[in-house]
MDAnalysis code that builds the backbone (N, CA, C; Angstrom):
import MDAnalysis as mda
import numpy as np

u = mda.Universe.empty(336, n_residues=112, atom_resindex=np.repeat(np.arange(112), 3), trajectory=True)
u.add_TopologyAttr("name", ["N", "CA", "C"] * 112)
u.add_TopologyAttr("resid", np.arange(1, 113))
u.add_TopologyAttr("resname", ["UNK", "UNK", "UNK", "UNK", "UNK", "UNK", "UNK", "UNK", "UNK", "UNK", "UNK", "UNK", "UNK", "UNK", "UNK", "UNK", "UNK", "UNK", "UNK", "UNK", "UNK", "UNK", "UNK", "UNK", "UNK", "UNK", "UNK", "UNK", "UNK", "UNK", "UNK", "UNK", "UNK", "UNK", "UNK", "UNK", "UNK", "UNK", "UNK", "UNK", "UNK", "UNK", "UNK", "UNK", "UNK", "UNK", "UNK", "UNK", "UNK", "UNK", "UNK", "UNK", "UNK", "UNK", "UNK", "UNK", "UNK", "UNK", "UNK", "UNK", "UNK", "UNK", "UNK", "UNK", "UNK", "UNK", "UNK", "UNK", "UNK", "UNK", "UNK", "UNK", "UNK", "UNK", "UNK", "UNK", "UNK", "UNK", "UNK", "UNK", "UNK", "UNK", "UNK", "UNK", "UNK", "UNK", "UNK", "UNK", "UNK", "UNK", "UNK", "UNK", "UNK", "UNK", "UNK", "UNK", "UNK", "UNK", "UNK", "UNK", "UNK", "UNK", "UNK", "UNK", "UNK", "UNK", "UNK", "UNK", "UNK", "UNK", "UNK", "UNK"])
u.atoms.positions = np.array([
    [96.583, 80.075, 86.315],
    [96.423, 80.850, 85.204],
    [95.677, 79.069, 83.941],
    [94.659, 80.086, 83.523],
    [93.159, 79.006, 82.799],
    [94.056, 78.597, 81.477],
    [94.995, 79.002, 81.320],
    [95.079, 77.783, 79.967],
    [96.834, 76.963, 80.412],
    [96.694, 76.887, 81.399],
    [97.353, 75.287, 81.823],
    [98.868, 75.721, 82.196],
    [99.574, 77.170, 82.234],
    [100.571, 77.283, 81.838],
    [100.829, 77.883, 83.043],
    [101.862, 77.546, 83.477],
    [102.065, 77.788, 85.221],
    [103.286, 78.742, 85.716],
    [102.615, 79.931, 86.260],
    [103.646, 81.097, 86.876],
    [105.091, 80.624, 87.519],
    [106.402, 80.937, 87.100],
    [107.539, 80.971, 87.594],
    [107.431, 81.439, 89.153],
    [106.310, 82.653, 88.756],
    [106.290, 83.679, 90.619],
    [105.425, 82.874, 91.438],
    [105.957, 82.291, 92.495],
    [104.906, 82.005, 93.780],
    [104.821, 82.830, 94.994],
    [104.113, 83.749, 95.278],
    [103.930, 84.610, 96.740],
    [103.887, 83.699, 97.681],
    [104.731, 83.940, 98.798],
    [104.982, 82.943, 100.068],
    [104.189, 83.778, 101.082],
    [103.407, 83.471, 101.265],
    [103.141, 84.367, 102.928],
    [103.506, 83.801, 103.966],
    [103.703, 84.220, 105.224],
    [104.706, 83.990, 106.124],
    [104.256, 84.745, 107.090],
    [104.005, 84.767, 108.279],
    [103.694, 85.936, 109.298],
    [103.915, 84.782, 110.491],
    [105.299, 85.529, 111.374],
    [105.348, 85.416, 112.731],
    [104.889, 85.787, 113.911],
    [104.775, 85.565, 115.166],
    [105.363, 86.467, 116.388],
    [106.093, 85.756, 117.264],
    [107.141, 86.888, 117.389],
    [107.650, 86.629, 118.325],
    [107.688, 86.969, 119.958],
    [108.289, 86.685, 120.569],
    [108.366, 87.365, 121.894],
    [109.929, 87.932, 122.438],
    [109.610, 88.918, 122.776],
    [110.380, 90.020, 123.374],
    [111.164, 89.474, 124.714],
    [112.372, 88.414, 124.643],
    [112.494, 88.438, 126.257],
    [113.353, 88.914, 126.971],
    [114.447, 90.052, 126.123],
    [115.320, 90.648, 126.307],
    [115.346, 91.802, 125.683],
    [114.425, 92.933, 126.009],
    [115.007, 94.041, 124.837],
    [115.966, 94.552, 124.905],
    [116.657, 94.630, 125.828],
    [118.540, 95.351, 125.854],
    [119.129, 94.504, 125.152],
    [119.143, 93.350, 125.041],
    [119.549, 92.500, 124.279],
    [119.717, 92.117, 122.849],
    [118.295, 92.564, 122.331],
    [117.467, 92.643, 121.036],
    [118.188, 93.888, 120.570],
    [118.221, 95.372, 121.229],
    [118.921, 96.546, 120.923],
    [119.731, 96.345, 120.541],
    [120.681, 95.627, 121.357],
    [122.121, 96.011, 120.801],
    [122.481, 94.793, 119.932],
    [121.990, 93.761, 119.880],
    [122.351, 93.267, 118.455],
    [121.713, 94.110, 117.504],
    [120.914, 94.686, 117.597],
    [120.846, 95.282, 115.987],
    [121.341, 96.492, 116.436],
    [121.964, 97.278, 116.773],
    [122.638, 98.580, 116.873],
    [124.071, 97.784, 116.176],
    [124.083, 96.708, 117.196],
    [125.608, 96.154, 116.321],
    [125.251, 95.878, 115.004],
    [124.423, 95.460, 114.273],
    [123.775, 94.885, 113.377],
    [124.008, 96.486, 111.663],
    [123.145, 97.681, 112.931],
    [123.453, 98.887, 112.077],
    [125.234, 99.391, 111.922],
    [125.735, 99.022, 112.857],
    [126.808, 99.612, 113.015],
    [128.435, 98.607, 111.704],
    [127.526, 97.784, 111.713],
    [128.796, 96.661, 111.238],
    [128.316, 96.358, 109.442],
    [127.416, 97.084, 109.558],
    [127.639, 97.664, 107.710],
    [127.500, 98.784, 106.981],
    [128.650, 98.642, 106.568],
    [129.404, 99.843, 105.704],
    [128.872, 100.607, 104.264],
    [127.421, 99.906, 104.368],
    [126.804, 100.439, 102.821],
    [125.698, 101.526, 103.641],
    [125.248, 101.864, 104.549],
    [124.538, 102.512, 105.235],
    [125.067, 104.003, 105.691],
    [124.751, 105.152, 104.368],
    [124.741, 106.061, 104.710],
    [124.726, 106.786, 106.745],
    [125.472, 107.714, 107.193],
    [125.520, 108.481, 107.733],
    [124.503, 108.663, 108.924],
    [123.565, 109.485, 107.821],
    [122.619, 110.322, 108.416],
    [121.194, 108.820, 108.487],
    [121.250, 107.833, 107.482],
    [120.585, 107.163, 107.754],
    [120.745, 106.385, 108.663],
    [122.122, 105.784, 108.804],
    [122.532, 104.892, 110.029],
    [122.069, 105.622, 111.441],
    [122.346, 106.984, 111.919],
    [121.685, 107.819, 113.065],
    [120.312, 107.814, 112.884],
    [119.778, 107.630, 112.235],
    [118.259, 107.507, 111.760],
    [117.852, 106.314, 112.367],
    [118.570, 104.602, 111.743],
    [118.104, 103.748, 112.259],
    [118.067, 103.444, 113.708],
    [119.588, 104.198, 114.256],
    [120.168, 103.693, 115.395],
    [119.123, 104.138, 116.247],
    [118.236, 105.554, 116.398],
    [117.598, 106.261, 116.891],
    [116.129, 105.090, 117.241],
    [115.554, 105.211, 115.620],
    [114.586, 103.906, 116.047],
    [114.784, 102.742, 116.248],
    [115.617, 102.089, 116.513],
    [116.061, 100.663, 116.821],
    [115.817, 100.776, 118.567],
    [116.815, 102.514, 119.000],
    [116.182, 102.608, 120.379],
    [115.126, 102.542, 121.191],
    [114.186, 102.934, 120.242],
    [112.577, 103.474, 120.926],
    [111.731, 102.679, 120.872],
    [111.575, 101.696, 120.234],
    [111.044, 100.921, 119.349],
    [111.873, 98.629, 119.630],
    [111.126, 98.217, 120.024],
    [111.814, 96.547, 119.803],
    [111.493, 95.869, 118.569],
    [110.287, 96.587, 118.016],
    [109.717, 95.706, 117.128],
    [110.409, 96.195, 116.155],
    [111.500, 97.546, 115.865],
    [112.117, 98.326, 114.743],
    [113.137, 97.715, 115.330],
    [113.940, 97.072, 116.217],
    [115.308, 96.312, 116.323],
    [115.164, 95.046, 115.887],
    [114.301, 94.090, 115.754],
    [113.483, 92.885, 115.689],
    [113.702, 93.116, 114.072],
    [113.167, 94.610, 112.964],
    [113.113, 94.648, 111.755],
    [114.449, 94.385, 110.911],
    [115.095, 94.901, 112.023],
    [116.593, 94.809, 111.788],
    [117.264, 93.794, 111.664],
    [116.613, 93.126, 112.285],
    [117.703, 92.355, 112.448],
    [117.441, 90.406, 111.736],
    [115.375, 90.722, 111.144],
    [115.362, 89.336, 110.154],
    [115.271, 89.947, 108.579],
    [115.780, 89.072, 107.834],
    [115.807, 89.549, 106.019],
    [115.241, 88.751, 105.839],
    [114.192, 88.420, 104.926],
    [113.232, 87.475, 104.266],
    [114.202, 86.920, 103.133],
    [115.534, 87.330, 102.631],
    [116.615, 86.598, 101.734],
    [116.900, 85.676, 102.407],
    [117.232, 86.274, 103.824],
    [117.414, 85.122, 104.611],
    [116.998, 83.449, 104.757],
    [115.819, 84.124, 104.661],
    [114.798, 82.659, 104.807],
    [114.834, 81.730, 103.386],
    [115.256, 81.851, 101.999],
    [114.835, 81.852, 100.901],
    [116.437, 81.194, 100.331],
    [117.490, 81.610, 100.697],
    [118.800, 81.456, 100.513],
    [119.075, 80.447, 100.054],
    [118.543, 79.168, 100.999],
    [119.579, 77.688, 100.481],
    [118.291, 77.053, 100.117],
    [117.728, 77.433, 99.590],
    [115.892, 76.811, 98.855],
    [116.709, 76.814, 97.258],
    [116.800, 75.630, 96.438],
    [117.652, 74.520, 95.886],
    [116.713, 75.540, 94.082],
    [116.785, 75.816, 93.350],
    [116.092, 76.014, 92.024],
    [115.622, 77.171, 92.292],
    [115.115, 78.158, 93.220],
    [114.420, 79.577, 93.511],
    [115.470, 80.121, 93.186],
    [115.318, 81.722, 93.410],
    [115.463, 83.164, 92.965],
    [114.951, 84.493, 93.754],
    [115.218, 84.600, 94.721],
    [113.863, 85.924, 95.188],
    [113.926, 87.039, 94.751],
    [112.699, 87.466, 94.344],
    [112.516, 88.144, 93.117],
    [112.394, 89.296, 93.785],
    [111.768, 89.613, 95.194],
    [110.902, 90.750, 95.289],
    [110.674, 90.284, 97.524],
    [110.802, 90.946, 97.831],
    [110.540, 91.079, 99.275],
    [110.606, 91.926, 99.813],
    [109.215, 91.917, 100.878],
    [109.520, 93.683, 102.015],
    [108.901, 93.137, 103.311],
    [109.036, 92.928, 104.323],
    [108.492, 92.900, 105.499],
    [108.137, 94.445, 106.348],
    [107.568, 93.996, 107.725],
    [107.599, 95.147, 108.616],
    [107.536, 94.339, 109.798],
    [107.309, 95.580, 110.757],
    [107.395, 94.711, 111.973],
    [106.528, 95.546, 112.659],
    [105.542, 95.245, 114.045],
    [104.350, 96.009, 114.538],
    [103.877, 95.476, 116.043],
    [104.396, 96.452, 117.096],
    [104.056, 95.828, 118.291],
    [102.472, 95.407, 118.287],
    [102.095, 93.907, 119.431],
    [101.055, 93.700, 119.476],
    [100.271, 93.651, 120.828],
    [99.666, 94.594, 120.746],
    [98.910, 94.843, 122.274],
    [97.885, 93.577, 122.617],
    [97.172, 93.618, 121.702],
    [96.400, 92.635, 121.704],
    [96.433, 91.377, 121.547],
    [97.822, 90.844, 121.448],
    [97.696, 89.177, 120.944],
    [97.886, 88.821, 122.623],
    [97.348, 87.162, 122.706],
    [96.909, 86.564, 123.624],
    [97.763, 85.062, 123.474],
    [99.178, 84.603, 123.756],
    [99.869, 83.576, 123.512],
    [99.235, 82.499, 124.446],
    [98.026, 82.314, 124.923],
    [97.497, 81.403, 126.044],
    [95.915, 81.316, 125.211],
    [95.991, 81.930, 124.165],
    [94.885, 82.007, 123.149],
    [94.694, 80.774, 122.372],
    [93.465, 80.054, 121.649],
    [93.931, 79.230, 120.873],
    [93.989, 79.299, 119.255],
    [94.786, 79.467, 118.477],
    [95.367, 79.720, 117.195],
    [93.809, 79.903, 116.284],
    [94.026, 80.247, 115.770],
    [92.581, 80.648, 114.954],
    [92.921, 81.099, 113.260],
    [93.178, 80.520, 112.432],
    [93.849, 80.613, 110.783],
    [93.002, 81.741, 110.572],
    [91.758, 81.962, 111.012],
    [90.886, 83.192, 110.215],
    [91.177, 84.417, 110.661],
    [91.750, 84.235, 111.817],
    [91.990, 85.634, 112.876],
    [93.061, 86.090, 111.977],
    [94.147, 85.085, 111.165],
    [95.120, 85.895, 110.882],
    [95.089, 86.038, 109.846],
    [93.994, 85.792, 109.119],
    [93.184, 85.764, 107.261],
    [94.932, 84.802, 106.734],
    [94.110, 83.450, 107.326],
    [94.965, 82.271, 106.587],
    [93.418, 81.176, 106.159],
    [92.285, 82.071, 106.448],
    [91.300, 80.656, 106.419],
    [90.873, 79.988, 105.039],
    [91.495, 80.961, 103.585],
    [90.611, 80.085, 102.857],
    [92.613, 78.587, 102.857],
    [93.873, 79.231, 103.548],
    [95.062, 78.209, 103.321],
    [94.709, 76.913, 103.413],
    [93.714, 77.219, 105.069],
    [93.609, 76.150, 106.414],
    [92.718, 75.300, 105.658],
    [91.269, 75.960, 104.505],
    [90.443, 75.098, 104.256],
    [90.912, 74.378, 102.562],
    [92.314, 74.548, 102.475],
    [92.599, 74.204, 101.489],
    [92.118, 74.784, 99.916],
    [91.428, 76.025, 100.227],
    [91.417, 76.696, 98.848],
    [92.162, 78.234, 98.231],
    [93.381, 78.194, 99.562],
    [94.174, 79.745, 98.939],
    [95.812, 78.807, 98.464],
])
């Protein structure tokens, strides 16, 4: 903001790469999470269970909630959140990390 005013809102970019070491355990935890939530309508519950059984990335998305990341940060309130997950078929865990590859180049060089 050019007038010296500071916005109360800040966009926090967080990107994680998770390795699934036990797909059955992950799927089971996601199914338990879905079944323990009494607010999910029955049709949505069935659809979520099917999706979680077919795709470990979806199972992970059911267990990760951005709200949990920020609930203990003093002086803040979560205004909006969204997240997604996807399988990374081209990820090389042994490759050197490159901020430009993750679209974080501006952040890494101090411009962002």
